[in-house]
N, C-alpha and C positions, 0 to 999 in steps of 0.2 A: 553549723558553720556555713554550709552552702544549702540554702533553702530550696532553690529550683534552678534549672538550667533551661535556657530557651535558645534555640538556634537551628541550624540546618542539619537534617539527618543525613549523615555521610555513609554509615554502615549500619546494617540491621540483621541480627540473627535472633532466634527465639530466646537466647539467654543474655544477649548484650547488644548495646548500640553505641555508636560514636556520634556525638553531636559537635558540630563545628560552631563555636561561639566566638565570633570576631577573630578568626584565625587560629584559635586554640581548640584542639580536638579533645573532648572529654569522653573517656571510656567509662560507660555506665552499665552496671549489671542490672538486668530486669527479670521479672517473673513472666511466665507464659500468659498470665492474666493481663499484665501490662502490654505484652507483645500483641495480644489479640485486640487491645483497645487503641493501639497506635494509629494515628490518622494517616490517610493515604497521601497527605501533603508532605513536602520536604521540610517544612518549618514546623518544629514541635516544641512543646514545653513539658518538662518532666519535673515533678517534685522529687527532691533528692534527700538521701541520708548518707552522710560521710562516716564510715567506720575507720577509726584510726587504731592500728595495732603496732606493736614494736617493729614488725618487719614489713608492714604494708599499709597503704591508705586505699580503701575501696569505696567507690561511689555506687550507691544503689538508687535506681530511678523508678518512679511510679507515675502513671497517668492520673490516678486519683489520689487525692490527699488522704482519703480514708484508708486506702491500702497501705500507705506509708505509716500511718498511725498504728495499724494492726501489726505491721512488720516490727515497729519499735516495741510494741507490747510483747510480741513473741520473743524478741531478743532479751527481754527482761527475765525470761524463765531460765533457770539454771539448766545447762545441758542443751540449750537451743542456740546454735550459732547462726550467723548470717546465711550460710548455705542451706541449712535445714529450714530456716524461716522462709527463704526464697522457694525451696522445694514445696513447702506447705502451700504457699500462695500460687505455685504453678500447678499443683495437684488438685486443689479445690478452689472454688470461687470464694473470695473473702467473706461473703454472706454465709456460705456454708460453714466456714471455720467459726465465725462468730456464733452461729446457731448451735454448732456442735459443742463449743465451749460453754455457752449459756445453758444448754440442756444436759451437760455432763455426758455427752455421747462419746465415750472412750473409743468405741469401735471405729467411728468415722475418722478420728484423729490418728488412730493406730493404723488405719489403712494407707496412710501416706508412707512412701518409701523412706526408710531410715529412722522411723519412729517406732519404738517398742512400747510395750504396755506401761512401763514405769514412767517413761517420758510423757506419754499421752495423759496419764493420770496427773503428773506434775503440772502440765500445761493447764489442765482443767482446774486443779486445786489453786494454782497461782493466779489464774486469770478470770475465773468465773465471776467473782464479785465485780471486778473492774469492768468486764464486758457488759454485765447486766446494768451497771451504773452508767458507763459511757454511752452505750447504745440505747439507753432508756428502755430496757426490756424487762418484762416481768419474768419471774422464774419460769423457765419453759419446761413443760412436762413432756418428756419424750416417750414414756412407756407406751401409751396408746398408739402413738405415731409409729413406734417401732413395730408393734404388732401388725398394724395396717401395712407398714412397709414390707415386713417379712412375708405376710400373706400375699401381697401384690407381686413380690418378686418370685415367690413359689409358683403362683398362677402363671406368670409370664414364662417361667422356665418350662412348665408343663405344656404351654402353647408353642414351645420350640425356640424361644428367644434366649440369647446368651445372657447370663447373669450380669457380667461386667457392663455390657451396653445398657441393660435394663436399669441397673443401679443408678447410673447418672441421671437418666430421665425420671425415674421414680423419685429420687432425692430432690430434683428440681421442682417436680409437681408438689411434693410435700412442703418444700420451702415456700413456694408461691401460695399454697393453700393448706396450712397446717391442719385444718379440720376436715380434709378430704376423706371420704369413705374409701374402703378397699375397691368398691365398684368404680367409683369416680377415678381413682388412681389408675386402675387397669385400663379403663376406657381412654383416658388421656394419653397413657403410655403407648397404647396400640396405635394411636394417631401419629405418634412421633417416632415409632420404631420402624 
């Protein structure tokens, strides 16, 4: 119904913004990913999704069209509402979510607050084929990458780095370079920790 909103940014928090569009202030829910991409200027454009329920109308905004499309895909899964979908997009980069779904990585999806193992499995079951088709990915094999990931994380822990901080960096390295060896992952991680 409302495809995008363009106007002056009046209020901004990590979870919502208010955009003044010709004197009307639109209250829009956003993810942390969108928050991190908001331009420094006052004038912004967000791609939107309007959710209509019996008791409310909620507007969700995204800097990137691709994030909005992923949000809609997540909503199509039984048991995933708008708040959980937004939490997913706040916890992980959209590319990480797409990669996790495409590779059947239940652990990554389950690591998001509010998602249990059954929901994570349902997300993968319902969306894997769609994600592979939409994002034109070949079936992604995660097994060897998981071994490299685990070995890298163990090595970084032995070196005294906290696992939580290491996980984000290692996952980004693997996402950017899926064929990275354990040695490469550790070297790149050490540069970023």
